[in-house]
RODO-2510 file (C-alpha; in nm, 4 decimals, decimal comma):
residues 573
     n   res          X          Y          Z
     1     m    -2,0806     4,0698    -0,3086
     2     k    -2,1714     4,2029     0,0368
     3     v    -2,0789     3,9802     0,3421
     4     s    -2,4149     4,0923     0,4830
     5     a    -2,5996     3,9170     0,2103
     6     l    -2,3565     3,6029     0,2070
     7     i    -2,5431     3,2843     0,2699
     8     g    -2,3377     3,0559     0,5028
     9     e    -2,1887     3,1335     0,8564
    10     r    -1,8489     3,1234     0,9787
    11     f    -1,7702     2,9680     1,3227
    12     k    -1,4938     2,9922     1,5662
    13     h    -1,4727     2,6082     1,6058
    14     a    -1,5354     2,3197     1,3752
    15     p    -1,7291     2,0242     1,4622
    16     s    -1,5422     1,7473     1,6562
    17     d    -1,5712     1,5023     1,3311
    18     c    -1,3546     1,7257     1,1140
    19     i    -1,0504     1,5165     1,0928
    20     v    -0,8146     1,7052     0,8652
    21     e    -0,7425     2,0937     0,8680
    22     s    -0,9047     2,1511     0,5239
    23     q    -1,2136     2,0044     0,6310
    24     a    -1,2391     2,2000     0,9458
    25     l    -1,1499     2,5251     0,7781
    26     m    -1,4068     2,4768     0,4935
    27     v    -1,6728     2,4064     0,7414
    28     r    -1,5871     2,6914     0,9611
    29     g    -1,5406     2,9275     0,6721
    30     g    -1,8874     2,8616     0,5311
    31     y    -1,7628     2,6546     0,2259
    32     i    -1,9284     2,3359     0,2481
    33     k    -2,2290     2,1848     0,4343
    34     q    -2,2598     1,7974     0,4693
    35     v    -2,5833     1,6441     0,3213
    36     g    -2,4832     1,2751     0,4090
    37     s    -2,1763     1,0637     0,4262
    38     g    -1,9316     1,1904     0,1548
    39     i    -2,2071     1,4216     0,0027
    40     y    -2,1831     1,7815     0,0489
    41     s    -2,3572     2,1149    -0,0782
    42     l    -2,1148     2,4121    -0,1627
    43     y    -2,1811     2,7568    -0,0470
    44     t    -2,1032     3,0611    -0,2903
    45     p    -1,7243     3,0850    -0,1847
    46     a    -1,6438     2,7152    -0,2653
    47     q    -1,8500     2,7223    -0,5933
    48     r    -1,6516     3,0188    -0,6983
    49     i    -1,3335     2,8554    -0,6316
    50     m    -1,4622     2,5431    -0,7995
    51     n    -1,5433     2,7636    -1,1227
    52     k    -1,2055     2,8970    -1,1292
    53     i    -1,0441     2,5753    -1,1068
    54     e    -1,2455     2,4310    -1,3842
    55     n    -1,1678     2,7348    -1,6163
    56     i    -0,7876     2,6658    -1,5540
    57     i    -0,8505     2,3123    -1,6474
    58     r    -1,0429     2,3916    -1,9468
    59     q    -0,8046     2,6328    -2,0704
    60     e    -0,5257     2,3576    -2,0450
    61     m    -0,7369     2,0904    -2,1911
    62     d    -0,8111     2,3186    -2,4990
    63     a    -0,4512     2,3957    -2,5461
    64     v    -0,3664     2,0250    -2,6009
    65     d    -0,6601     2,0017    -2,8584
    66     g    -0,9158     1,8723    -2,6347
    67     q    -1,2981     1,8951    -2,7266
    68     e    -1,5433     1,9500    -2,4382
    69     v    -1,8302     1,7016    -2,4292
    70     l    -2,0741     1,5955    -2,1693
    71     f    -2,1530     1,2471    -2,0784
    72     p    -2,4774     1,1366    -1,8855
    73     v    -2,4719     1,0779    -1,5196
    74     v    -2,7077     0,7528    -1,5590
    75     m    -2,6180     0,4908    -1,7960
    76     p    -2,7601     0,1693    -1,9040
    77     a    -2,5786    -0,1368    -1,7438
    78     s    -2,5451    -0,2913    -2,1123
    79     l    -2,2927    -0,0502    -2,1827
    80     w    -2,0800    -0,1706    -1,8914
    81     r    -2,1425    -0,5009    -1,9748
    82     e    -1,9795    -0,4485    -2,3058
    83     s    -1,6724    -0,3642    -2,1418
    84     g    -1,6747    -0,6227    -1,8771
    85     r    -1,6665    -0,3928    -1,5750
    86     y    -2,0339    -0,4335    -1,4879
    87     d    -1,9545    -0,7588    -1,3133
    88     s    -1,5909    -0,6889    -1,2139
    89     i    -1,6590    -0,3495    -1,0309
    90     g    -1,7880    -0,4131    -0,6730
    91     s    -2,0353    -0,2393    -0,4596
    92     e    -1,8680     0,0902    -0,5012
    93     m    -2,0610     0,1363    -0,8315
    94     a    -2,4241     0,2245    -0,7630
    95     r    -2,6492    -0,0132    -0,9573
    96     f    -3,0499     0,0333    -0,9902
    97     k    -3,3480    -0,0404    -1,2179
    98     d    -3,5950     0,2008    -1,3849
    99     r    -3,9555     0,1652    -1,3726
   100     g    -3,9245    -0,0771    -1,6782
   101     g    -3,6853    -0,3083    -1,4948
   102     n    -3,4056    -0,2122    -1,6992
   103     d    -3,0501    -0,2196    -1,5238
   104     l    -2,8892     0,1244    -1,4756
   105     v    -2,5760     0,2534    -1,3233
   106     l    -2,4685     0,6076    -1,1956
   107     g    -2,1384     0,6968    -1,3652
   108     m    -1,8232     0,6659    -1,1508
   109     t    -1,6062     0,7045    -1,4606
   110     h    -1,6903     0,7431    -1,8125
   111     e    -1,4646     0,5104    -2,0377
   112     e    -1,7563     0,3283    -2,1616
   113     a    -1,9575     0,6365    -2,2453
   114     a    -1,6694     0,7890    -2,4144
   115     v    -1,6300     0,4947    -2,6488
   116     q    -1,9843     0,4739    -2,7142
   117     l    -2,0012     0,8491    -2,8138
   118     v    -1,7317     0,8111    -3,0927
   119     r    -1,7935     0,4592    -3,2066
   120     d    -1,9845     0,5692    -3,5010
   121     a    -1,8117     0,9100    -3,5558
   122     a    -1,4531     0,7863    -3,5897
   123     q    -1,4566     0,5090    -3,8310
   124     s    -1,1823     0,6738    -4,0438
   125     y    -0,8098     0,6939    -3,9684
   126     a    -0,8440     1,0619    -4,0900
   127     k    -1,0305     1,1405    -3,7604
   128     y    -0,7402     1,0354    -3,5564
   129     p    -0,5994     1,1520    -3,3075
   130     f    -0,8438     1,3061    -3,0944
   131     m    -0,9342     1,3785    -2,7334
   132     i    -1,2644     1,4562    -2,5719
   133     y    -1,3153     1,5657    -2,2159
   134     q    -1,5944     1,6401    -1,9817
   135     i    -1,6556     1,8122    -1,6144
   136     q    -1,9246     1,6207    -1,4664
   137     t    -2,0630     1,5203    -1,1391
   138     k    -1,9897     1,1393    -1,0486
   139     f    -2,0884     0,8956    -0,7812
   140     r    -1,8813     0,6141    -0,6174
   141     d    -2,0036     0,4460    -0,2999
   142     e    -1,6837     0,5086    -0,1347
   143     p    -1,6835     0,2949     0,2093
   144     r    -1,4459     0,5206     0,3772
   145     a    -1,5550     0,8790     0,2972
   146     r    -1,3420     1,1204     0,5119
   147     g    -1,1826     1,4473     0,5304
   148     g    -1,4442     1,6625     0,3810
   149     l    -1,3843     1,6991     0,0033
   150     i    -1,0766     1,4853     0,0377
   151     r    -1,2632     1,1578    -0,0013
   152     v    -1,6309     1,1794    -0,1073
   153     r    -1,8873     0,9551    -0,2587
   154     e    -2,0368     1,2388    -0,4956
   155     f    -1,7664     1,4332    -0,6690
   156     r    -1,7253     1,6541    -0,9710
   157     m    -1,4520     1,5603    -1,1876
   158     k    -1,2545     1,6433    -1,5144
   159     d    -1,2008     1,3203    -1,7246
   160     a    -1,0594     1,3169    -2,0643
   161     y    -1,0180     1,0025    -2,3133
   162     s    -0,7894     1,0342    -2,6149
   163     f    -0,7786     0,8104    -2,9122
   164     h    -0,4984     0,6964    -3,1449
   165     t    -0,3965     0,4995    -3,4192
   166     s    -0,0499     0,3591    -3,2594
   167     q     0,1074     0,3249    -2,9320
   168     e     0,3690     0,5656    -3,0391
   169     d     0,1133     0,8350    -3,1102
   170     l    -0,0618     0,7629    -2,7725
   171     e     0,2790     0,7963    -2,5983
   172     e     0,3524     1,1372    -2,7498
   173     y     0,0068     1,2744    -2,6457
   174     y     0,0304     1,1230    -2,2968
   175     s     0,3408     1,3342    -2,2614
   176     r     0,1695     1,6467    -2,3659
   177     v    -0,1132     1,5837    -2,0921
   178     y     0,1554     1,5092    -1,8547
   179     a     0,3007     1,8592    -1,9190
   180     a    -0,0409     2,0144    -1,9136
   181     y    -0,1127     1,8635    -1,5660
   182     e     0,1977     1,9936    -1,4447
   183     r     0,0844     2,3481    -1,5654
   184     i    -0,2459     2,3065    -1,4082
   185     f    -0,1277     2,2367    -1,0614
   186     r     0,1204     2,5214    -1,0777
   187     r    -0,1411     2,7649    -1,1921
   188     v    -0,3750     2,6643    -0,9038
   189     g    -0,1017     2,7474    -0,6731
   190     l     0,0197     2,4049    -0,5408
   191     k     0,3854     2,3695    -0,4673
   192     n     0,4307     2,0047    -0,3160
   193     v     0,3253     1,8121    -0,5955
   194     v     0,5162     1,5063    -0,7234
   195     v     0,4328     1,2382    -1,0130
   196     v     0,4564     0,8914    -0,9293
   197     k     0,4511     0,5694    -1,1277
   198     s     0,1202     0,4013    -1,0183
   199     d    -0,1062     0,0708    -1,0377
   200     s    -0,3821     0,0944    -1,3067
   201     g    -0,6302    -0,0833    -1,1053
   202     m    -0,9685    -0,1247    -1,2233
   203     m    -0,8989     0,1555    -1,5122
   204     g    -0,6744    -0,1232    -1,6792
   205     g    -0,3918    -0,0263    -1,9044
   206     s    -0,0118    -0,0945    -1,8818
   207     v     0,1333     0,2626    -1,7926
   208     s    -0,0139     0,5229    -1,5245
   209     h     0,1029     0,7913    -1,3369
   210     e    -0,0500     0,9803    -1,0315
   211     f    -0,0105     1,3341    -0,9332
   212     m     0,0296     1,3441    -0,5702
   213     l     0,0278     1,6289    -0,3225
   214     l     0,2850     1,5613    -0,0394
   215     t     0,0891     1,6076     0,2852
   216     d     0,0648     1,4040     0,6194
   217     i    -0,2950     1,3557     0,5909
   218     g    -0,2640     1,1672     0,2703
   219     e    -0,3847     0,7997     0,2442
   220     d    -0,1516     0,7097    -0,0313
   221     t     0,2045     0,5832     0,0381
   222     l     0,4550     0,7085    -0,1768
   223     v     0,8166     0,5759    -0,2340
   224     i     1,0401     0,8483    -0,3264
   225     c     1,4444     0,8459    -0,3960
   226     s     1,6101     1,1076    -0,2452
   227     d     1,8989     1,0965    -0,4922
   228     c     1,7387     1,0585    -0,8216
   229     d     1,4176     1,1205    -0,9962
   230     y     1,2484     0,7643    -0,8926
   231     r     0,8979     0,8300    -0,7728
   232     s     0,6159     0,5585    -0,7223
   233     n     0,3014     0,4768    -0,5413
   234     m     0,3614     0,1929    -0,2973
   235     e     0,1059    -0,0260    -0,4850
   236     a     0,3497    -0,0168    -0,7767
   237     a     0,7056     0,0483    -0,6301
   238     d     0,9832    -0,1936    -0,6914
   239     c     1,1408    -0,3685    -0,4028
   240     v     1,5058    -0,4341    -0,4703
   241     t     1,7002    -0,6382    -0,2246
   242     v     2,0454    -0,7645    -0,1512
   243     n     2,0805    -1,0948     0,0602
   244     e     2,3649    -1,1431     0,3235
   245     d     2,6629    -1,3396     0,1906
   246     r     2,6042    -1,6461     0,3979
   247     p     2,7675    -1,9872     0,3248
   248     s     2,5643    -2,2813     0,1968
   249     a     2,4487    -2,5204     0,4643
   250     p     2,2618    -2,8432     0,4507
   251     l     1,9010    -2,8451     0,5249
   252     a     1,8358    -2,9674     0,8698
   253     e     1,5394    -2,9605     1,1060
   254     l     1,5319    -2,7342     1,4335
   255     a     1,3079    -2,7844     1,7123
   256     t     1,1161    -2,4651     1,7470
   257     p     0,8356    -2,5514     2,0099
   258     g     0,5743    -2,2575     2,0462
   259     c     0,7830    -2,0331     1,7997
   260     k     0,5525    -1,9368     1,5130
   261     t     0,6536    -1,5705     1,4516
   262     i     0,9691    -1,4123     1,3195
   263     e     1,0208    -1,2154     1,6229
   264     e     0,9927    -1,5330     1,8643
   265     l     1,2213    -1,7267     1,6119
   266     s     1,5051    -1,4412     1,6140
   267     r     1,5003    -1,4485     1,9998
   268     l     1,5490    -1,8465     1,9977
   269     t     1,8162    -1,8329     1,7283
   270     g     1,9888    -1,4909     1,7510
   271     r     1,9416    -1,4374     1,3747
   272     k     1,8163    -1,1204     1,2032
   273     a     1,4617    -1,1127     1,0252
   274     r     1,6350    -1,0734     0,6925
   275     t     1,7788    -1,4536     0,7392
   276     f     1,4407    -1,6021     0,7477
   277     c     1,1814    -1,7171     0,4828
   278     k     0,8392    -1,6301     0,6008
   279     a     0,5062    -1,7389     0,4740
   280     v     0,2107    -1,5296     0,4467
   281     v    -0,1382    -1,6713     0,3716
   282     y    -0,4111    -1,5552     0,1621
   283     r    -0,7300    -1,6868     0,0337
   284     y    -0,9197    -1,6045    -0,2947
   285     n    -1,2339    -1,4065    -0,2683
   286     d    -1,4239    -1,6426    -0,5158
   287     d    -1,3542    -1,9873    -0,4013
   288     d    -1,1701    -1,9382    -0,0573
   289     g    -0,8547    -2,1329    -0,2182
   290     h    -0,5470    -2,0936    -0,0215
   291     i    -0,2363    -1,8814    -0,1588
   292     v     0,0928    -1,8983     0,0319
   293     v     0,3386    -1,6068    -0,0402
   294     f     0,7100    -1,6785     0,0635
   295     l     0,9458    -1,3779     0,1105
   296     r     1,2260    -1,2588     0,3177
   297     g     1,1457    -1,2453     0,6810
   298     d     1,2091    -0,8681     0,7111
   299     l     0,9670    -0,7726     0,4392
   300     e     0,5680    -0,7346     0,3798
   301     v     0,3661    -0,8389     0,1071
   302     n     0,2328    -0,5873    -0,1413
   303     e    -0,1261    -0,7116    -0,1893
   304     t    -0,1909    -0,4983    -0,5030
   305     k     0,1141    -0,6619    -0,6766
   306     l    -0,0070    -0,9783    -0,5509
   307     r    -0,3716    -0,9430    -0,6936
   308     n    -0,2251    -0,8422    -1,0356
   309     l     0,0011    -1,1328    -1,0268
   310     l    -0,2671    -1,3716    -0,9782
   311     g    -0,5343    -1,1828    -1,1473
   312     r    -0,7896    -1,2374    -0,8966
   313     d    -0,9127    -1,0807    -0,5806
   314     v    -0,7578    -1,2105    -0,2628
   315     h    -0,7881    -1,1376     0,1224
   316     p    -0,5520    -1,2331     0,4133
   317     a    -0,6516    -1,5646     0,5609
   318     a    -0,8283    -1,5061     0,8963
   319     d    -0,8342    -1,8892     0,9138
   320     i    -0,6338    -2,1765     0,7686
   321     d    -0,7308    -2,5111     0,6691
   322     e    -0,5117    -2,7204     0,8864
   323     e    -0,5323    -3,0106     0,6867
   324     l    -0,3534    -2,8319     0,4042
   325     l    -0,1003    -2,6238     0,6000
   326     t     0,0349    -2,5975     0,9471
   327     p     0,0006    -2,2476     1,0783
   328     g     0,3169    -2,0950     1,2258
   329     f     0,5337    -2,3552     1,0668
   330     i     0,4631    -2,3379     0,6821
   331     g     0,7622    -2,3689     0,4686
   332     p     0,8323    -2,4026     0,0934
   333     v     0,9955    -2,7379     0,0973
   334     g     0,7272    -3,0113     0,0561
   335     i     0,4261    -2,7870     0,0658
   336     g     0,2584    -2,9660    -0,1844
   337     d     0,0308    -2,8687    -0,4661
   338     k    -0,3143    -2,8122    -0,3047
   339     v    -0,2439    -2,4515    -0,2527
   340     t    -0,1177    -2,1746    -0,4951
   341     v     0,2390    -2,0844    -0,3990
   342     v     0,4049    -1,7530    -0,4776
   343     y     0,7761    -1,6995    -0,4298
   344     d     0,8995    -1,3407    -0,3966
   345     r     1,2140    -1,2252    -0,5760
   346     s     1,3886    -1,1394    -0,2462
   347     l     1,4499    -1,5013    -0,2029
   348     c     1,6689    -1,5149    -0,5147
   349     g     2,0347    -1,5671    -0,4340
   350     a     1,9768    -1,6173    -0,0584
   351     r     2,1601    -1,9119     0,1514
   352     d     2,1073    -2,0546     0,4905
   353     l     1,7764    -1,9091     0,5309
   354     i     1,5289    -2,0532     0,8198
   355     c     1,1945    -2,1466     0,7024
   356     g     0,8900    -2,3591     0,8321
   357     a     0,9241    -2,7448     0,8129
   358     n     0,5413    -2,7934     0,7599
   359     r     0,5429    -2,9884     1,0794
   360     e     0,4167    -2,8666     1,4192
   361     g     0,7235    -2,7350     1,6342
   362     y     0,9860    -2,7470     1,3783
   363     h     1,1523    -2,5163     1,1417
   364     l     1,4345    -2,5885     0,8642
   365     t     1,7815    -2,4272     0,8825
   366     g     2,0042    -2,3942     0,5749
   367     f     1,7302    -2,3341     0,3185
   368     e     1,8612    -2,2179    -0,0141
   369     p     1,5893    -2,1499    -0,2638
   370     e     1,7589    -2,1898    -0,5627
   371     r     1,9161    -2,5111    -0,4706
   372     d     1,6168    -2,6633    -0,2806
   373     l     1,3410    -2,5345    -0,5067
   374     p     1,4751    -2,6372    -0,8474
   375     g     1,2726    -2,4644    -1,1309
   376     a     1,0802    -2,2276    -0,9015
   377     e     0,9663    -1,8959    -1,0498
   378     y     0,9913    -1,5736    -0,8626
   379     a     0,7964    -1,2536    -0,8756
   380     s     0,8025    -0,9099    -0,7312
   381     v     0,5392    -0,9057    -0,4564
   382     a     0,7014    -0,7438    -0,1769
   383     k     0,6706    -0,3789    -0,0439
   384     a     0,9392    -0,1333    -0,0808
   385     v     1,0852    -0,0207     0,2539
   386     k     1,2367     0,2957     0,3897
   387     d     1,6013     0,3411     0,3302
   388     g     1,5766     0,0564     0,0592
   389     i     1,7536     0,0262    -0,2617
   390     c     1,6278     0,2480    -0,5378
   391     p     1,5653     0,0583    -0,8286
   392     v     1,7072     0,3370    -1,0641
   393     c     2,0288     0,4830    -0,8991
   394     g     2,1101     0,1574    -0,6860
   395     r     2,1508     0,3558    -0,3756
   396     h     1,9825     0,3106    -0,0237
   397     s     1,8031     0,6335    -0,0477
   398     l     1,4176     0,5291    -0,0713
   399     k     1,2133     0,7688     0,1541
   400     i     0,8377     0,6641     0,2469
   401     k     0,6011     0,9748     0,2358
   402     k     0,2291     1,0315     0,2366
   403     g     0,0394     1,2009    -0,0384
   404     v    -0,3060     1,2783    -0,1708
   405     e    -0,3888     1,1978    -0,5294
   406     i    -0,5020     1,4942    -0,7193
   407     g    -0,4790     1,3727    -1,0779
   408     n    -0,4066     1,0556    -1,2691
   409     i    -0,3179     0,9696    -1,6347
   410     f    -0,3448     0,6222    -1,7822
   411     q    -0,2224     0,4628    -2,0968
   412     l    -0,5214     0,2266    -2,1545
   413     g    -0,4472     0,0552    -2,4697
   414     t    -0,7412    -0,1424    -2,6197
   415     k    -0,9080    -0,2294    -2,2817
   416     y    -1,2291    -0,0593    -2,3716
   417     s    -1,1990    -0,0165    -2,7582
   418     e    -1,1572    -0,3696    -2,8467
   419     p    -1,4473    -0,5360    -2,6306
   420     m    -1,6611    -0,2530    -2,7338
   421     g    -1,6282    -0,2791    -3,1091
   422     l    -1,4740     0,0424    -3,1638
   423     t    -1,2847     0,0184    -3,4905
   424     y    -1,1691     0,2465    -3,7671
   425     l    -1,0356     0,1817    -4,1361
   426     d    -0,6724     0,2713    -4,1985
   427     a    -0,5260     0,4102    -4,5093
   428     d    -0,5120     0,0748    -4,6914
   429     g    -0,8788     0,0082    -4,5948
   430     r    -0,8006    -0,2501    -4,3191
   431     e    -0,9951    -0,2665    -3,9981
   432     k    -0,7974    -0,1531    -3,6775
   433     v    -0,8665    -0,1013    -3,3137
   434     p    -0,7645     0,2571    -3,1777
   435     v    -0,5622     0,2588    -2,8535
   436     m    -0,6768     0,5141    -2,5843
   437     g    -0,5634     0,7201    -2,2786
   438     c    -0,7556     0,8298    -1,9910
   439     y    -0,6805     1,1523    -1,7839
   440     g    -0,8701     1,2617    -1,4778
   441     i    -0,8574     1,5562    -1,2158
   442     g    -1,1112     1,5487    -0,9056
   443     i    -1,2123     1,9313    -0,8716
   444     g    -1,3402     1,9155    -0,5196
   445     r    -1,0337     1,7334    -0,3841
   446     l    -0,8135     1,9670    -0,5669
   447     c    -0,9900     2,2690    -0,3927
   448     a    -0,9661     2,0945    -0,0573
   449     c    -0,5808     1,9991    -0,1194
   450     i    -0,5261     2,3619    -0,2147
   451     c    -0,6605     2,4770     0,1174
   452     q    -0,4821     2,1824     0,2917
   453     e    -0,1530     2,3132     0,1843
   454     s    -0,2211     2,6949     0,1616
   455     r    -0,3367     2,7907     0,5114
   456     d    -0,2244     2,9383     0,8468
   457     e    -0,3896     2,9101     1,2038
   458     f    -0,6366     3,1371     1,1152
   459     g    -0,7753     3,0042     0,7670
   460     p    -0,7103     2,9342     0,4208
   461     v    -0,4598     3,1623     0,2136
   462     w    -0,6158     3,1154    -0,1278
   463     p    -0,3938     3,1660    -0,4272
   464     i    -0,5327     3,4416    -0,6208
   465     s    -0,5867     3,2306    -0,9365
   466     v    -0,8283     3,0475    -0,7512
   467     a    -0,9586     3,2520    -0,4779
   468     p    -1,3274     3,3261    -0,4455
   469     w    -1,2651     3,7048    -0,4597
   470     q    -0,9453     3,8923    -0,5268
   471     v    -0,9953     4,1906    -0,2713
   472     e    -1,2110     4,2230     0,0325
   473     v    -1,2815     4,5750     0,1412
   474     c    -1,3599     4,5897     0,5155
   475     a    -1,5700     4,8835     0,6387
   476     l    -1,5292     4,9257     1,0111
   477     r    -1,7764     5,1071     1,2028
   478     s    -1,9521     5,1831     0,8892
   479     e    -2,2307     5,3788     1,0673
   480     e    -1,9972     5,6558     1,1384
   481     s    -1,9817     5,9514     0,8878
   482     g    -1,8160     5,8884     0,5728
   483     v    -1,6841     5,5407     0,6291
   484     r    -1,9853     5,3811     0,4335
   485     q    -1,9471     5,6225     0,1456
   486     a    -1,5639     5,5736     0,1175
   487     a    -1,5690     5,2113     0,1225
   488     e    -1,8587     5,1885    -0,1348
   489     a    -1,6599     5,4290    -0,3723
   490     l    -1,3801     5,2162    -0,3349
   491     v    -1,5422     4,8951    -0,4008
   492     a    -1,7103     5,0596    -0,7227
   493     e    -1,3825     5,1868    -0,8464
   494     l    -1,2237     4,8509    -0,8053
   495     e    -1,5116     4,6586    -0,9671
   496     r    -1,4796     4,9118    -1,2614
   497     r    -1,1173     4,8060    -1,2977
   498     g    -1,2233     4,4357    -1,3261
   499     i    -1,1441     4,3315    -0,9886
   500     e    -1,3605     4,0877    -0,7827
   501     v    -1,4535     4,2463    -0,4785
   502     l    -1,6033     4,1098    -0,1548
   503     y    -1,7516     4,4063     0,0576
   504     d    -1,7821     4,3539     0,4421
   505     d    -2,0386     4,6220     0,5233
   506     r    -2,1647     4,4650     0,8482
   507     q    -2,1625     4,6770     1,1705
   508     v    -1,9544     4,4208     1,3737
   509     s    -1,6343     4,4487     1,5797
   510     a    -1,2831     4,4693     1,4057
   511     g    -1,1880     4,1287     1,5617
   512     f    -1,5075     3,9576     1,4239
   513     m    -1,4824     4,1094     1,0893
   514     f    -1,1054     4,0261     1,0531
   515     s    -1,1608     3,6678     1,1861
   516     d    -1,4146     3,6112     0,9154
   517     a    -1,1999     3,7752     0,6531
   518     d    -0,9000     3,5255     0,7454
   519     l    -1,1598     3,2326     0,7118
   520     l    -1,2771     3,3598     0,3497
   521     g    -0,9197     3,3843     0,2670
   522     v    -0,9227     3,6584     0,0041
   523     p    -0,5889     3,7502    -0,0937
   524     v    -0,5930     4,1359    -0,0719
   525     r    -0,7639     4,3195     0,2252
   526     a    -0,8300     4,6911     0,2265
   527     v    -0,9577     4,8458     0,5470
   528     v    -1,1448     5,1678     0,5710
   529     s    -1,2073     5,3037     0,9142
   530     p    -1,2628     5,6287     1,0861
   531     k    -0,9188     5,6193     1,2349
   532     n    -0,7880     5,5783     0,8708
   533     l    -1,0170     5,8350     0,7140
   534     a    -0,9041     6,0924     0,9729
   535     a    -0,5511     6,0493     0,8664
   536     g    -0,6459     6,0346     0,4978
   537     e    -0,5202     5,6746     0,4624
   538     v    -0,6534     5,3166     0,3732
   539     e    -0,5004     5,0148     0,5106
   540     i    -0,3899     4,7501     0,2705
   541     a    -0,2676     4,3852     0,3763
   542     t    -0,2296     4,0688     0,1937
   543     r    -0,3875     3,7329     0,3421
   544     d    -0,0401     3,5732     0,3511
   545     k     0,0928     3,8570     0,5741
   546     s     0,3638     3,9533     0,3737
   547     v     0,2288     4,3052     0,3133
   548     k     0,0730     4,5354     0,5272
   549     k     0,0608     4,9334     0,5113
   550     n    -0,1032     5,2318     0,5239
   551     v    -0,1267     5,4285     0,1987
   552     p    -0,2904     5,7801     0,1027
   553     s    -0,6578     5,7386     0,0195
   554     e    -0,6112     5,8921    -0,3401
   555     a    -0,3492     5,6293    -0,4105
   556     a    -0,5517     5,3328    -0,2473
   557     v    -0,6821     5,1993    -0,5884
   558     g    -0,3452     5,1895    -0,7366
   559     e    -0,1735     5,0284    -0,4290
   560     i    -0,4611     4,7509    -0,4373
   561     l    -0,4005     4,6812    -0,7912
   562     a    -0,0281     4,6495    -0,7136
   563     a    -0,1031     4,3963    -0,4432
   564     v    -0,3087     4,2027    -0,6728
   565     e    -0,0322     4,1861    -0,9188
   566     y     0,2062     4,0914    -0,6514
   567     c    -0,0231     3,8120    -0,5485
   568     r    -0,0364     3,7029    -0,9233
   569     s     0,3367     3,6993    -0,9177
   570     q     0,3491     3,4196    -0,6488
   571     i     0,1683     3,1807    -0,8692
   572     s     0,4170     2,9939    -1,1115
   573     e     0,2708     2,9869    -1,4584
***
């Protein structure tokens, strides 16, 4: 491929709306072009990278007995009504009608299509277990498209679906895919990947894990123990607390005029936030009913856990019905039964807390939940905190980090197979419902994450396993005698040896050519110039700057091949 013929320009500066490094470099380097919010076209370099990522994924999915299929992008709404998700998923799913007035959807995920595909073809236990996968374009009307390919609306994804006759078989296969994912992310050159326990969200199921790239640009908050292997997304992280050993005290009213926040009460009483019981008010999305969450004063509510506990969508209360509650003075004692009340586990065992008195201008001291709320039930709805107690090793060793999700795996159980009528006959002729697993990787996001992790101030440093080309040959001052002939002979011999070569044949300055080469991020660079030719040499350098040397022209091919092998050795297989 000649750079002079390559469609897509490279730029010195990125547009001002590029908010993360990978987005800026991929725009500057001529990889992507925005078509609309969260919608991009790919130029040749990006498409070549995507193809290589897909090939690695295919190899690993085939190695765990996957069968590649292809589902449609457009599906009838009736399929999603079978599973119940047509109504439960919000506006992020694109819905429309065909010319006949039939309801259709654009696929944002394909569990329903997977069940429909095998429903008539897997009616005997002898067919099980099996896994089908696809690499397909999807659409999700993401309200917060950002960061180039990091968060988009139209995206290419590998999704896989496995089917099993027992939970034990699902768990065994789940571990095989888990290991395959670890291999995939190593093979594409990523280094800072962690696996965390996650919330299953709209996908459903009881067990799920996310593969996260640790990076400051991440929107996901991760809870990681520095002393053991505990890893969790904040949405699913356990919050373990130990309360102060305070003596019991009787309930008593305390006048607190104008003190409605923990900070104000702390200044008034001299007490730490952890010795308060605070109230956080939410409202149901469907009927606007009130929910009051009581938890220790130094903690925050984990809204995902709260939604999962209630089984309904909720939102923070912007306004509170003052006939039901007294804003700023809400307390658990005598709150009444006209609101939903949730008590967080952080209150268990606490004594002498300060809480609201459900009366304007007053709080209660001496609150002891287990004494003053006999029969109350407690749930875990608080967020984990930095330096909090690890639920596995018990040490104060939790760290809060940012990450980008690059893959996920779910044990779905019968969430889709049962409502959609997928059954099989077991060896005794009895009808059973299979259990399912689901496994996804976003191709474009993975590409952007590789760029985000593997880069320098000049451009991407693509790992050779996914680089758009393996070697770039730069012909400096190609109009001078012998330069073009020597460069083209080198390109021809490398291609004969099976090397993917990008050839910069343009008559531009060295600085311009090398700046473009850095943005294209090809792992090995060979420079042919009048000066090198006069010395009987070719300059060879690696994009990561670890190798740079001049070698005799007759040894150039061998040295370039050795540099390619060196770059391959940097990838952990």
